[in-house]
C-alpha positions in Angstrom: 24.8 6.2 -0.6 21.8 4.2 -1.9 21.9 2.0 1.2 21.9 5.0 3.5 18.7 6.3 1.8 16.7 3.1 2.7 13.8 3.8 5.0 13.0 1.8 8.1 9.5 0.4 8.0 7.8 -1.4 10.9 4.8 -3.5 9.9 3.1 -4.6 13.1 0.5 -7.4 12.7 -1.8 -8.0 15.6 -1.1 -11.1 17.7 -3.8 -13.8 17.4 -4.9 -15.3 20.7 -3.5 -18.9 21.1 -6.5 -20.5 22.5 -8.3 -21.6 19.3 -7.8 -22.0 15.6 -7.6 -19.1 13.1 -10.7 -18.4 11.0 -11.0 -16.2 7.9 -12.0 -13.2 9.9 -8.6 -13.2 11.6 -6.8 -13.5 8.3 -8.9 -10.7 6.7 -7.7 -8.2 9.3 -4.1 -9.3 9.1 -3.5 -9.8 5.4 -2.9 -6.1 4.6 0.2 -6.3 6.7 1.8 -8.8 4.3 0.9 -6.6 1.4 2.6 -3.6 3.0 5.7 -5.6 3.9 6.1 -7.0 0.4 5.5 -3.7 -1.2 8.0 -1.8 0.9 10.6 -4.5 0.4 10.1 -4.2 -3.4 10.7 -0.4 -3.0 14.0 -1.2 -1.3 13.1 -0.2 2.3 14.3 -1.9 5.4 11.2 -3.7 6.5 10.6 -5.2 9.9 7.4 -7.2 9.6 6.6 -8.9 13.0 3.9 -10.6 14.9 3.3 -13.6 17.0 1.0 -15.7 19.0 -0.6 -14.1 22.1 0.0 -17.0 24.6 -0.9 -15.6 28.0 -4.1 -14.7 29.8 -7.1 -16.3 31.4 -8.7 -17.8 28.2 -5.6 -19.9 27.5 -5.5 -21.0 31.1 -9.2 -22.0 31.1 -8.8 -23.9 27.8 -5.8 -25.8 29.3 -7.9 -26.7 32.4 -10.7 -28.0 30.3 -8.3 -30.2 28.2 -6.3 -31.3 31.3 -3.0 -29.9 30.1 -0.8 -26.9 30.8 -1.3 -23.4 29.3 2.1 -23.7 27.7 1.0 -26.9 25.9 -2.2 -25.2 24.7 -0.5 -22.1 23.5 2.4 -23.9 21.9 -0.1 -26.2 20.0 -2.0 -23.2 18.5 1.2 -21.3 17.9 2.5 -24.1 15.6 -0.9 -24.3 13.9 -0.9 -20.5 13.3 2.6 -20.7 11.8 1.5 -23.4 9.4 -1.5 -21.4 8.3 0.5 -18.2 7.8 3.1 -20.1 5.8 0.4 -21.6 3.6 -1.0 -18.1 3.0 2.4 -16.7 2.1 2.7 -14.2 5.1 6.3 -13.0 4.8 6.9 -12.2 8.5 10.5 -11.3 9.2 9.9 -12.8 12.6 6.8 -14.6 13.9 7.2 -15.5 17.6 5.1 -15.8 20.8 4.6 -13.9 24.0 5.9 -16.9 26.0 9.3 -16.8 24.3 12.3 -16.1 26.5 13.3 -13.1 24.5 9.9 -11.4 24.7 9.6 -12.1 28.4 13.0 -10.6 29.1 12.3 -7.5 27.1 8.9 -7.0 28.7 10.4 -7.3 32.2 13.1 -4.8 31.4 10.6 -2.4 30.0 8.4 -2.7 33.0 11.3 -2.2 35.5 11.9 1.2 34.0 8.1 1.9 33.6 7.5 1.4 37.3 9.9 4.3 38.0 7.7 6.5 35.9 5.5 9.2 37.6 2.6 7.6 35.7 2.6 4.4 37.6 1.1 4.0 41.1 -0.1 1.4 43.6 -3.8 0.8 44.3 -5.9 -1.5 46.4 -8.7 -2.8 44.2 -11.5 -5.4 44.3 -10.6 -8.1 41.8 -13.2 -10.6 40.4 -12.8 -14.1 41.6 -14.8 -17.2 40.7 -14.9 -19.9 43.4 -16.2 -22.5 40.9 -13.3 -21.9 38.4 -10.9 -21.3 41.3 -9.5 -18.4 39.4 -9.3 -14.6 39.3 -11.0 -13.3 36.2 -9.9 -10.8 33.6 -12.4 -8.0 33.3 -14.0 -9.3 30.0 -14.7 -12.6 31.7 -17.1 -11.0 34.0 -20.6 -10.5 32.6 -23.8 -8.9 34.0 -26.0 -5.9 33.4 -24.7 -2.4 32.5 -25.5 0.0 35.4 -26.3 2.7 32.8 -28.6 1.1 30.2 -29.3 -2.1 32.1 -28.5 -4.3 29.0 -26.1 -7.3 29.1 -22.5 -6.2 29.3 -18.9 -7.3 30.0 -16.8 -6.2 32.8 -14.7 -3.9 30.6 -17.4 -2.3 28.4 -21.1 -2.2 27.4 -21.4 -2.9 23.7 -25.0 -1.5 23.7 -24.4 2.0 25.1 -20.6 2.1 24.9 -20.0 2.8 28.6 -16.5 1.9 29.8 -16.9 -0.2 32.9 -15.2 -1.9 35.8 -16.3 -5.4 36.8 -17.4 -4.2 40.2 -19.8 -1.7 38.5 -21.8 -4.4 36.8 -25.2 -5.4 38.1 -25.6 -9.1 38.9 -22.1 -10.0 37.9 -21.3 -13.7 37.0 -18.4 -15.6 35.6 -18.6 -15.7 31.8 -16.9 -19.1 31.8 -19.2 -21.1 34.1 -22.1 -18.8 34.8 -21.7 -18.9 38.6 -21.9 -15.9 40.9 -18.6 -14.3 41.6 -17.0 -12.5 44.5 -14.5 -9.7 44.8 -11.3 -9.9 46.7 -9.2 -6.9 47.7 -5.7 -6.9 46.0 -2.8 -4.5 45.6 -1.8 -3.8 42.1 0.2 -1.4 39.9 -1.7 1.0 37.7 -0.8 3.1 34.7 -2.3 6.6 35.0 -3.7 6.7 31.5 -6.0 9.6 32.5 -3.0 11.8 33.2 -1.8 11.4 29.6 -5.1 12.7 28.1 -3.5 15.8 26.7 -0.7 13.9 24.9 -3.1 11.1 23.7 -5.7 13.6 22.4 -3.0 15.5 20.5 -1.7 12.2 19.1 -5.1 11.1 17.9 -6.0 14.5 16.4 -2.8 14.7 14.5 -3.6 11.6 12.4 -6.6 12.4 10.2 -5.1 9.9 7.7 -6.3 7.0 9.8 -9.3 5.0 8.8 -12.6 6.4 10.0 -13.2 3.6 12.5 -9.8 4.2 14.1 -10.5 7.9 14.5 -14.0 7.4 15.8 -13.2 4.7 18.3 -10.1 6.6 19.6 -12.0 9.8 20.0 -14.8 8.1 21.8 -12.4 6.5 24.3 -10.9 9.9 25.1 -14.2 11.8 25.2 -15.8 9.3 27.6 -12.9 9.8 30.0 -9.7 7.8 29.9 -9.5 5.3 32.8 -6.3 4.2 34.5 -5.4 0.6 33.7 -4.1 -2.2 35.9 -0.6 -3.2 34.9 -0.6 -6.3 37.2 -3.1 -9.1 38.0 -3.4 -12.1 40.3 -3.0 -14.8 37.6 -1.3 -18.1 37.3 -0.2 -17.9 33.7 1.7 -14.9 32.4 5.0 -12.9 32.8 6.2 -12.4 36.4 6.0 -8.9 37.6 9.6 -7.6 38.1 8.9 -5.7 41.3 9.5 -6.4 45.0 6.3 -7.2 46.8 4.6 -8.5 43.7 5.8 -12.1 43.8 3.2 -14.5 42.4 1.5 -11.7 40.4 1.7 -11.4 36.6 1.9 -8.6 34.2 -1.6 -7.9 32.8 -1.8 -9.2 29.2 -2.7 -5.9 27.7 0.5 -4.4 29.1 2.8 -6.9 27.6 1.4 -8.3 24.3 1.6 -4.9 22.5 5.2 -4.7 23.5 5.9 -7.6 21.2 6.4 -5.2 18.4 9.3 -3.7 20.3 10.8 -7.0 21.5 10.6 -8.7 18.0 11.8 -5.5 16.3 14.9 -5.6 18.4 15.6 -9.2 17.5 15.2 -8.5 13.8 17.6 -5.5 14.0 20.1 -7.5 15.9 20.1 -10.3 13.4 20.5 -8.0 10.4 22.9 -5.5 11.9 20.3 -2.7 11.7 20.0 0.2 14.1 17.1 -0.5 16.5 17.0 3.2 17.4 16.6 4.1 13.8 13.6 1.7 13.5 12.0 3.8 16.2 13.4 7.1 15.1 12.1 10.2 13.4 12.5 9.0 9.8 10.9 5.6 10.2 7.3 4.7 9.4 5.1 2.4 11.4 2.0 0.5 10.3 -0.2 -1.3 12.8 -2.5 -3.8 11.2 -5.5 -5.3 13.1 -9.2 -5.7 13.3 -11.7 -3.1 14.6 -11.8 -4.6 18.1 -8.1 -4.0 18.6 -8.1 -0.3 17.8 -7.9 1.2 21.3 -5.0 -1.1 22.2 -3.0 0.4 19.4 -4.2 4.0 19.5 -4.6 4.5 23.3 -3.0 1.7 25.3 0.3 1.2 23.4 0.9 5.0 23.0 0.2 5.4 26.8 2.8 2.7 27.6 5.4 4.3 25.3 4.8 7.8 26.6 4.9 6.8 30.2 8.1 4.8 29.6 9.9 8.0 28.8 12.4 6.9 26.2 11.0 8.8 23.3 9.6 5.8 21.5 7.9 6.5 18.1 4.2 6.4 18.3 2.1 4.7 15.6 1.9 6.4 12.2 -0.7 4.4 10.3 -3.5 2.5 11.8 -4.8 -0.1 9.3 -7.9 -1.3 11.2 -10.4 -3.5 9.4 -14.1 -3.6 10.0 -15.8 -7.0 10.7 -16.1 -9.9 8.2 -19.3 -11.8 8.3 -19.9 -15.2 6.8 -22.8 -15.8 4.4 -24.6 -12.8 5.9 -24.2 -13.9 9.5 -21.7 -13.1 12.3 -18.8 -15.5 12.6 -19.2 -17.4 15.9 -16.4 -19.6 17.2 -18.6 -20.9 20.1 -21.2 -22.2 17.6 -18.4 -23.4 15.2 -19.9 -21.0 12.6 -16.6 -20.2 10.9 -14.3 -21.2 8.1 -11.1 -22.4 9.7 -8.0 -21.6 7.8 -6.4 -24.9 8.6 -9.2 -26.6 6.7 -8.7 -24.6 3.6 -5.0 -25.5 3.1 -4.7 -28.0 0.3 -8.2 -27.5 -0.9 -7.7 -24.1 -2.5 -4.9 -21.9 -3.9 -3.7 -19.4 -1.2 -3.8 -16.6 -3.8 -7.5 -17.3 -4.3 -8.2 -16.6 -0.7 -5.9 -13.6 -0.6 -7.5 -12.1 -3.7 -11.0 -12.4 -2.4 -10.3 -11.1 1.1 -8.5 -8.1 -0.4 -10.8 -7.3 -3.3 -13.8 -7.7 -0.9 -12.0 -6.0 2.0 -13.7 -4.6 5.0 -11.8 -1.3 4.8 -14.7 1.1 5.2 -17.6 -1.1 6.3 -18.3 -4.7 7.2 -17.7 -7.1 4.4 -19.3 -10.6 3.8 -17.6 -13.8 2.8 -19.7 -16.0 0.6 -18.7 -19.1 -1.2 -20.5 -17.9 -4.3 -18.4 -14.7 -4.3 -15.2 -16.5 -3.5 -15.5 -19.0 -6.4 -16.7 -16.3 -8.8 -13.7 -14.2 -7.9 -11.4 -17.1 -8.6 -13.0 -18.2 -11.9 -13.7 -14.7 -13.3 -10.8 -12.6 -12.2 -7.8 -14.9 -11.3 -8.5 -17.6 -14.0 -10.6 -15.6 -16.5 -8.6 -12.4 -16.5 -5.1 -12.6 -15.0 -4.4 -16.3 -15.7 -5.9 -16.1 -19.1 -3.7 -13.2 -20.1 -0.5 -14.9 -18.9 -1.3 -18.3 -20.3 -2.6 -17.3 -23.7 0.4 -15.0 -24.3 3.1 -17.2 -23.2 1.6 -20.3 -24.8 1.5 -18.4 -28.1 5.2 -17.6 -27.7 6.0 -21.3 -27.0 3.9 -22.6 -29.9 4.4 -20.1 -32.7 7.5 -18.0 -31.9 10.1 -20.7 -31.1 9.6 -20.2 -27.3 11.4 -16.8 -27.5 10.1 -13.3 -26.7 9.8 -11.7 -30.2 11.2 -8.4 -31.4 8.8 -5.4 -31.1 8.5 -1.7 -30.5 7.1 -0.5 -27.2 3.5 0.7 -27.5 3.4 4.3 -26.2 0.0 4.1 -24.5 1.0 0.8 -22.9 4.2 2.3 -21.5 2.2 5.3 -20.0 -0.2 2.9 -18.4 2.6 0.8 -17.0 4.4 3.8 -15.5 1.1 5.0 -13.9 0.5 1.5 -12.5 3.5 1.7 -10.2 2.8 5.2 -9.0 -0.9 4.8 -8.4 -0.7 1.3 -6.9 2.1 2.3 -4.5 0.3 5.4 -3.3 -2.9 3.5 -2.6 -1.0 0.7 -0.7 0.7 3.3 1.5 -2.7 4.9 2.2 -4.1 1.5 3.2 -6.5 1.4 0.2 -5.8 -2.1 -0.8 -9.1 -2.9 -2.4 -8.8 0.1 -4.7 -5.2 -0.8 -5.5 -6.0 -4.3 -6.6 -9.1 -3.2 -8.5 -6.8 -0.7 -10.4 -4.3 -3.5 -11.3 -7.1 -5.7 -12.6 -8.4 -2.9 -14.7 -5.0 -3.0 -16.5 -5.3 -6.8 -16.7 -8.6 -6.4 -18.6 -7.1 -3.7 -20.8 -4.2 -6.1 -21.6 -6.6 -8.8 -22.6 -8.4 -6.4 -24.9 -5.1 -5.3 -26.4 -4.3 -9.0 -27.2 -7.8 -9.5 -28.7 -7.6 -6.3 -30.9 -4.1 -7.4 -32.1 -5.5 -10.8 -33.3 -2.1 -12.5 -33.3 -3.8 -15.8 -34.2 -4.6 -14.2 -37.5 -1.7 -11.8 -38.0 0.9 -14.5 -37.5 0.0 -15.5 -41.1 -1.2 -12.2 -42.6 1.2 -9.7 -40.9 4.0 -11.4 -38.9 5.6 -8.1 -37.8 2.3 -6.9 -36.3 1.9 -10.3 -34.6 5.4 -10.1 -33.1 4.7 -6.5 -31.9 1.4 -7.5 -30.2 3.0 -10.4 -28.4 6.1 -8.4 -27.4 3.9 -5.7 -25.8 1.7 -8.2 -24.1 4.8 -9.8 -22.5 5.8 -6.3 -21.2 2.3 -5.8 -19.7 2.5 -9.2 -18.0 5.9 -8.5 -16.6 4.8 -5.3 -14.9 1.5 -6.6 -13.8 3.3 -9.5 -12.2 5.5 -7.2 -10.2 2.5 -4.9 -9.2 0.4 -7.9 -8.2 3.1 -9.8 -6.2 2.4 -8.1 -2.9 -1.2 -9.3 -3.2 -0.8 -12.6 -5.1 2.8 -13.7 -4.3 2.5 -17.2 -5.6 1.0 -16.9 -9.1 2.5 -13.5 -9.7 5.9 -14.5 -8.4 5.9 -17.5 -10.7 4.9 -15.5 -13.8 7.6 -13.0 -13.0 10.2 -15.7 -12.6 9.4 -17.1 -16.1 10.4 -13.8 -17.5 13.6 -13.7 -15.6 12.7 -10.5 -13.5 13.3 -9.4 -10.0 10.5 -7.9 -8.0 11.9 -4.4 -7.5 9.1 -1.7 -7.7 10.1 -0.1 -11.0 9.1 -0.5 -14.7 10.4 -3.8 -16.2 11.4 -4.6 -19.7 11.7 -8.2 -21.0 14.3 -8.4 -23.7 13.5 -9.8 -27.1 15.0 -13.2 -27.6 14.4 -14.4 -24.0 14.0 -18.2 -24.0 11.0 -19.1 -21.8 11.3 -22.0 -19.3 8.5 -24.6 -19.0 5.3 -22.8 -17.9 2.1 -24.1 -16.4 -1.5 -22.9 -16.2 -1.7 -20.6 -13.2 -5.2 -21.3 -12.1 -7.7 -24.2 -12.5 -11.4 -23.6 -12.7 -13.4 -24.4 -9.6 -16.6 -26.3 -10.3 -19.7 -24.3 -9.2 -21.0 -27.4 -7.5 -18.4 -26.6 -4.8 -20.5 -23.6 -3.7 -23.3 -25.9 -2.4 -20.8 -28.4 -1.0 -19.1 -25.7 1.0 -22.3 -24.1 2.2 -23.4 -27.5 3.5 -20.3 -27.7 5.6 -21.5 -24.8 7.7 -23.7 -25.5 10.8 -27.2 -24.2 10.7 -27.7 -21.3 13.2 
């Protein structure tokens, strides 16, 4: 019966583009997905946490051309780099794959074969941007020029100044964004998805989710109010998934119409491997979280739902949109073209992954843009991870080892502590499910600070001589606080918290824990080492001057 009550949870992390390395801005937007997955597993739910590398599209092909290799080689290289970065950071994907995988390609083609029979798909002759210099058709966002409305610089898909949704052929003075040369337009026949005809359904869908973050609601409403435009399903590209339709040989499925389907393709593979019901994962009782940055909002609140609705198989639409605002770096915009970024691959081995996870969550861009500063990062590590959490764990367990024969002493549970512990699980869980991760971790650390005060007020270093029973009681209750803090912190800080939990012989199920008196502690280590403040200047000097 208990197994039947388990809930299916889909945690869908956005797919990073496999044409360049990951930077901290990417990780900041994706990290909430791992917190959600770990939390729901601890609750006992059936979690399907999936993502992968977005391998197709013009940018990958252009990068390959510049490096004189194939798009497959470029995307595979970054895919492996991404996997190593996510492994280092402790991302607990049930499956991390890539859009070029055979399984994804097959699923997408089957999905599109049915989609093309939908009344929402039609053929259309359209002008398509072509660059003679690059010898390539261009995706809309790789055409730049002036907005016909406000006359400011704009891309072929949208003007960031006035917000106008555009087509490349509408731009004034259009040029190739890759080489800067003038472009031409060639007539081509393509399949289109009639997103505009789904306005009623999409509007109702968006308006029924007032629990989304403000940026998701605002961006989605703006797309609808400005007038939904139909989207090309196919394109004349060399690199991508072949269109499964007669007469479209040599054309590829447009990247936006296949990468978001990765949540379905990978979800099916996870269910198949575990003997789960794929229909239940997409059924009425499931819950779906979509985790990404602000720039990916319309793809998950408009485009993906449009594809699912048009397909006609009753797919579940997104429940929770966990969309982060932007992360800046030392007060400036991250720029990959100027190399003004902190690359995740360069952090591995230099810092503890929990340190980066803690800073990105506690300083999360949930409601407004957030800034990464080396001063803030190192202060967070030294003051909170080392000075608060690490201090509580190490001072308590070291006391047990040194003065109490390395065994958890006898003691009576402190009533106030027990009430705080019970509230910890309820409050933290509710905040995680609402996407309020910063508030959740702040609440946990409030209990960490309370626990340190409890230790101080108990003065076990004195009472071990003057009042041994009180000393044992203080340490017993501190061990119980540590045990439950470790479980609550594990979705956020899986390495240090998981290690502390394992010392106390506990599992990570999301419920109140009790460590029995008499437990013999294994060898323990100091959880965190202090980072020298000189590191701040050293790291700041690594950044280019812009």
